[in-house]
N, C-alpha and C positions, 0 to 999 in steps of 0.2 A: 791913643796913648795920652793925648792932652785931656780928653774927657775923664779918663781914669785918674789922672793926676789931680784934676780939678775936684773930682768927687772925694778923693782922699783928703785933700786940703779942707774941703767943706766939713767932712766928718771929723777931722782933727779939731777944727774950730768948734764944732758941736760938742765934742767931748770936753774940751776946755770950758766952754760956756756952762754946760750942765754940772761940771764939778764946781765951778765958781758960784753958781746959783741954781741948786737943784730945784726941780719942780715936783709936781704930783704925778709925773708920768713914769711909765715903766722903765725908760732908759735911765732916768735919774736913780731909780731904785737899783738897777743893775750896777750902776757906777758907785753906789754907796759902799763904804767899807763894811766888811762882814764883822761878826762878833770878835774874831781874832785879829781884827784890823787888816785882814786880807783885802786887797783891792786890785782890780784889773790894772795892768800897766797901760800906758797910753796906746801902745801898739795893739794890745789885746782889746781895749775898749773900741778903738777905731775899727778893728776887724769885726767885733760884735755888732757895731752899728751898721756896717756894710752888710753883714749877714741878715740882720733884721729888715733892713731896707729891701734887699733883693728878695728875700723870702716873702715879704708882704706884697711886693709888686708882682712877683711871678704868680702867686696863687690868685690874686685878684684879677690879673689880666687873663689867666687861664679860665677862671670861673666865668668871666664875662664872655669870652669867646666861645666857650663850651655852651653857655646858655643861648647865645645868639644862634649858633649852629643848630642846636636842638629845636629852637623855635622856627628856624627857616626850613628844617626838615619836616615840621609838623604844622602846616599853615592853620589847621583848625585850632590848635592850642595858642598859636600866635594871635589869631582873631579873638579868642576868649580873653586873653590877657589884655589886648588893646581895648576890648569892650568893657573890661572890669579891672582897672589897675590895682584895686584892693587885693587882687589875687597874687600880686608880685611877691610878697614875703613867702608865701607857700611855694611859688614857682622857684624862688632862689633855693629853698630847702630841697626841692626836687632836683634841681640842677646839681646840687652838692651830692645828693644821694646817688643819682644816676651816672654822673660823669665827674668824678672827683677832680679838682684842679691839681691834685698831687697824686699821680698814678704810680710813681716809683718811690716807695718808702724804703729806707735802709732796714735790713733784717738783722736781727741779732744772731748769735751763734745758735745752731740747733740745740735743743735740749739734750743733755747727756742721758744715756739709758743705763 
């Protein structure tokens, strides 16, 4: 509970700081008012910040763990990667292709017939 409250406080402060001094980052762009002067409320902005943080963390952590598991299951590929670190960008692409860090995507309504 304390960690959750501390995170909310941090994100509230981040929202206030980005509104006071926007930068060239995606979160500043999200917080900027739209053409019709629509703007996320503070609660909405904090929720959006939390969602972005968690989504980025989860996918990164899952990609790394899936990649490590794949390499541990295939010692030959692990040895190739250790011998030639330049192969890493291609390996990451293969990890993404073979074991997506997001295996459960929401589905829309089925098409009407």
